[in-house]
C-alpha positions in Angstrom: 10.1 -17.8 -16.5 11.9 -15.7 -13.8 15.3 -16.8 -12.6 13.9 -17.6 -9.1 11.3 -19.9 -10.6 13.9 -21.5 -12.8 16.1 -22.2 -9.8 13.2 -23.7 -7.8 12.4 -25.9 -10.8 16.0 -27.1 -11.2 16.2 -28.0 -7.5 12.9 -29.9 -7.8 14.1 -31.8 -10.9 17.4 -32.6 -9.1 15.6 -34.0 -6.1 13.4 -36.0 -8.5 16.4 -37.5 -10.3 17.9 -38.5 -6.9 14.8 -40.4 -5.8 14.2 -42.0 -9.2 17.8 -43.0 -9.4 17.7 -44.6 -5.9 14.5 -46.5 -6.6 15.9 -47.5 -10.0 19.0 -49.1 -8.4 16.9 -51.0 -5.9 14.6 -52.3 -8.7 17.3 -53.1 -11.4 19.9 -54.7 -9.2 18.5 -58.0 -8.0 21.6 -60.2 -7.0 22.2 -58.9 -4.5 19.5 -56.1 -4.2 21.0 -53.0 -2.6 19.5 -51.4 0.5 17.9 -48.0 0.3 21.0 -46.4 2.0 23.4 -48.1 -0.5 21.3 -47.1 -3.5 20.9 -43.5 -2.2 24.7 -43.3 -1.7 25.4 -44.7 -5.1 23.0 -42.2 -6.7 24.6 -39.3 -4.7 28.2 -40.0 -5.7 27.0 -40.6 -9.3 25.2 -37.2 -9.4 28.2 -35.4 -7.9 30.6 -37.2 -10.2 33.1 -37.7 -7.4 34.0 -41.2 -8.7 34.5 -43.2 -5.4 33.7 -46.4 -7.3 30.9 -48.8 -7.3 29.2 -49.8 -4.0 28.5 -53.2 -5.5 29.3 -54.9 -8.8 26.9 -53.3 -11.2 25.1 -55.3 -13.8 25.0 -54.2 -17.4 21.5 -52.7 -16.8 22.9 -51.0 -13.7 25.7 -49.4 -15.6 23.3 -48.1 -18.2 21.2 -46.7 -15.4 24.3 -45.0 -14.0 25.0 -43.3 -17.3 21.4 -42.0 -17.4 21.7 -40.6 -13.9 25.0 -38.9 -14.9 23.5 -37.3 -18.0 20.4 -36.1 -16.3 22.3 -35.0 -13.2 24.9 -32.9 -15.0 22.2 -31.3 -17.1 20.1 -30.5 -14.1 23.1 -29.1 -12.1 24.1 -26.9 -15.0 20.5 -25.7 -15.3 20.4 -24.9 -11.6 23.8 -23.1 -11.7 22.9 -20.9 -14.6 19.6 -20.1 -12.9 21.4 -19.1 -9.7 23.9 -16.9 -11.5 21.1 -15.2 -13.5 19.2 -14.7 -10.2 22.1 -12.7 -8.7 22.8 -10.8 -11.9 19.2 -9.8 -12.5 18.8 -8.4 -9.0 15.6 -10.4 -8.3 16.9 -11.3 -4.9 17.4 -7.6 -4.1 14.0 -6.9 -5.3 12.5 -9.6 -3.2 14.2 -8.3 -0.1 13.0 -4.8 -1.0 9.4 -6.1 -1.4 9.6 -7.9 2.0 10.9 -4.7 3.7 8.0 -2.7 2.1 5.5 -5.3 3.3 6.9 -5.1 6.8 6.6 -1.3 6.7 3.0 -1.4 5.6 2.1 -4.0 8.2 3.4 -1.6 10.9 1.5 1.4 9.6 -1.7 2.7 11.2 -3.9 5.9 10.8 -2.7 6.1 7.3 -4.4 6.9 4.0 -4.8 4.2 1.3 -4.7 5.7 -2.1 -5.9 3.6 -5.0 -4.5 4.8 -8.3 -1.1 6.5 -8.8 -1.9 8.4 -12.0 -1.6 12.2 -12.5 -4.1 13.0 -9.8 -2.8 10.3 -7.5 0.8 11.6 -7.8 -0.2 15.1 -6.8 -2.4 13.8 -3.9 0.4 11.7 -2.5 2.8 14.6 -2.6 0.3 17.0 -0.9 -0.6 14.4 1.8 3.0 13.7 2.6 3.8 17.4 2.8 1.1 17.6 5.4 2.6 14.8 7.4 0.1 12.1 6.5 1.4 8.6 5.9 0.2 7.0 2.6 0.0 3.5 1.1 -0.5 3.4 -2.7 -2.2 0.6 -4.5 -1.4 0.6 -8.2 -2.1 -1.9 -11.0 0.2 -0.5 -13.7 3.7 -2.0 -13.3 5.1 0.8 -15.4 4.5 3.2 -12.5 6.6 1.1 -10.0 9.9 3.0 -10.8 8.2 6.3 -9.9 6.9 4.8 -6.6 10.3 3.5 -5.7 11.9 6.9 -6.6 9.3 8.7 -4.5 9.9 6.4 -1.6 6.2 5.7 -1.1 5.0 2.4 0.5 3.0 0.6 -2.2 1.4 -2.6 -3.3 1.2 -3.6 -7.0 -2.2 -5.2 -7.9 -5.8 -4.7 -8.5 -7.3 -2.4 -5.9 -10.7 -3.9 -6.4 -9.5 -7.1 -4.7 -10.5 -7.3 -1.1 -7.3 -9.2 0.0 -5.1 -6.5 -1.5 -6.9 -3.7 0.4 -6.5 -5.7 3.6 -2.8 -6.1 3.0 -2.7 -2.3 2.5 -3.9 -1.9 6.1 -7.6 -1.3 5.5 -8.4 -2.3 9.1 -5.9 0.2 10.5 -6.3 3.1 8.0 -7.9 6.4 8.7 -9.2 7.0 5.2 -9.3 5.6 1.6 -9.0 7.5 -1.6 -10.3 5.9 -4.8 -9.2 7.8 -7.9 -8.9 5.2 -10.6 -9.8 6.4 -14.1 -12.8 4.1 -14.4 -15.9 5.0 -12.4 -17.0 1.3 -12.1 -13.7 0.5 -10.3 -14.1 3.4 -7.9 -17.7 2.3 -7.1 -16.5 -1.3 -6.4 -13.6 -0.2 -4.2 -15.8 2.2 -2.3 -18.4 -0.5 -1.7 -15.7 -3.0 -0.6 -14.1 -0.6 1.8 -17.4 0.5 3.3 -18.4 -3.1 3.8 -15.2 -4.0 5.6 -14.9 -0.8 7.5 -18.2 1.1 7.7 -16.5 3.8 9.9 -13.7 4.4 7.3 -13.7 7.8 5.6 -13.8 7.3 1.8 -13.1 9.9 -0.8 -13.8 8.8 -4.4 -13.4 10.3 -7.8 -16.2 10.4 -10.4 -15.3 10.9 -14.0 -18.9 11.3 -14.9 -21.2 13.6 -12.9 -23.9 10.9 -13.0 -21.7 8.5 -11.0 -21.7 10.8 -7.9 -25.0 9.4 -6.6 -23.8 5.8 -7.1 -20.6 6.5 -5.2 -22.4 8.0 -2.3 -24.8 5.0 -2.2 -21.8 2.8 -2.1 -20.5 4.5 1.0 -18.3 7.4 -0.2 -18.2 10.3 2.3 -17.0 12.8 -0.4 -17.1 12.6 -4.2 -14.7 14.5 -6.4 -15.7 15.2 -9.9 -12.9 16.9 -11.9 -15.4 18.2 -14.5 -17.6 19.9 -12.0 -14.6 21.3 -10.0 -13.0 22.6 -13.1 -16.1 24.3 -14.3 -16.7 25.9 -10.9 -13.1 27.1 -10.8 -13.4 28.8 -14.2 -16.6 30.5 -13.2 -15.1 31.7 -9.9 -11.9 33.0 -11.6 -14.1 35.0 -14.0 -16.6 36.3 -11.4 -14.6 36.3 -8.1 -10.9 36.2 -8.8 -9.9 37.9 -5.5 -11.8 35.3 -3.5 -10.1 32.5 -5.4 -6.7 34.1 -4.7 -7.6 34.5 -1.0 -8.7 30.8 -0.7 -5.6 29.6 -2.5 -3.3 31.6 -0.2 -5.1 30.2 2.8 -4.8 26.6 1.5 -1.1 27.0 0.9 -0.6 28.3 4.4 2.1 30.8 3.4 0.8 34.1 4.7 -2.7 32.9 5.7 -3.9 29.6 7.0 -7.3 27.9 6.9 -7.6 24.8 9.0 -9.9 22.8 11.3 -9.5 21.7 14.9 -11.5 18.9 16.7 -12.1 19.4 20.4 -11.3 16.2 22.3 -13.2 14.6 25.2 -10.7 15.8 27.8 -10.0 19.2 26.2 -9.9 22.3 28.4 -12.0 24.1 25.8 -15.0 21.9 26.7 -17.7 23.9 28.4 -16.0 27.3 27.7 -17.7 30.0 25.7 -16.0 31.1 22.5 -15.4 34.5 24.0 -13.7 33.1 27.2 -11.6 30.6 25.2 -9.3 33.6 24.2 -8.5 31.7 21.0 -8.0 34.9 19.0 -5.8 36.5 21.6 -3.6 33.4 22.0 -3.4 32.2 18.4 -4.4 35.1 16.2 -6.9 32.8 14.5 -10.6 33.6 14.1 -13.2 30.8 14.5 -15.4 31.3 11.4 -17.6 28.2 11.9 -18.4 25.5 14.4 -19.5 22.1 13.3 -21.3 20.2 16.0 -21.2 16.4 16.2 -24.8 16.1 15.2 -24.0 17.8 11.8 -25.3 21.2 12.7 -23.0 24.0 11.6 -22.8 27.5 13.0 -21.3 30.1 10.7 -19.9 33.3 12.2 -20.7 31.9 15.7 -21.8 34.2 18.5 -19.1 34.9 21.1 -21.3 33.4 23.8 -21.5 30.0 22.0 -20.4 27.2 24.3 -17.8 24.9 23.0 -18.4 21.1 23.4 -16.4 17.9 23.0 -16.2 16.7 19.3 -17.0 20.2 18.0 -15.0 21.0 14.9 -13.7 24.5 14.8 -13.0 26.0 11.3 -10.3 28.6 11.9 -8.6 31.2 9.7 -5.6 33.2 10.6 -1.9 34.1 9.9 0.5 31.3 9.0 1.3 29.1 11.9 -2.1 29.7 13.6 -3.0 26.0 13.6 0.3 25.1 15.4 -0.4 27.8 18.0 -3.9 26.5 18.4 -2.5 23.0 19.2 -0.3 24.5 21.9 -3.1 26.6 23.3 -4.4 23.8 25.6 -1.0 22.9 27.0 -0.6 26.5 28.1 -4.3 27.0 29.1 
């Protein structure tokens, strides 16, 4: 039993002894029968052992009752005192305050990513997302990983991510995406289905340990499915057949000398209704638009310069490092 639970139990027992002692005096003492206030006062001074004297002349049965109250009272007070000292020494109060602060932080978060599973893949994913400026809330079942989460300073909840209430506490209603990368495919399918049911518009990325699970995850509502076996096999093949292409893509992903990014044209954007040629994107940012993904799902690769840009189009751009930031500033200086 935790020190906090022990303290609560001790207080409950002490309150119980007080009421039982009061009722006992009123029942045992008959001539004269004490009032409730007198019996309660007698019980209080007996429990506190202050020794003010008897409120009335106690009968032999009353004296025995007083001895019982003293014995139980001293034992209960000692139990409560040791529980209180242990509570402070163990740091449970500090942990409780820290947990409350974490809960308040999560309750204020919005447009964040909920990541279920803080294993090896989860740790790398959280680091990468935070490096890109994306807020993350982790849901993890293994208490052994809590010190790592505390050290990393990541908002987290301990518990089973398949539980609907826990996902809601993690801010499912306010999140922008959910990542399910638990080691068991059945758990990821269940989490995906739960998230899709509560938030049909939420973007869900799920891990499939077995390639056959990919179809089930998509049926459950996953937008993207990651299968480490398939990705690993493809990477090995590409390294053997197209090593320079792999190096090029990795360099673009790291954004050191080259950057590969996407940009969504908003409703009020000044790029709306402008041709790709007249947008002077390349001149202003140094980036090249290699593809345009329309809202209806149609994708134009290597688009024609006369292609008209529309609201909600997603531009896939590639260019020197910092091109995406210059792209964001393009509209302000349009």
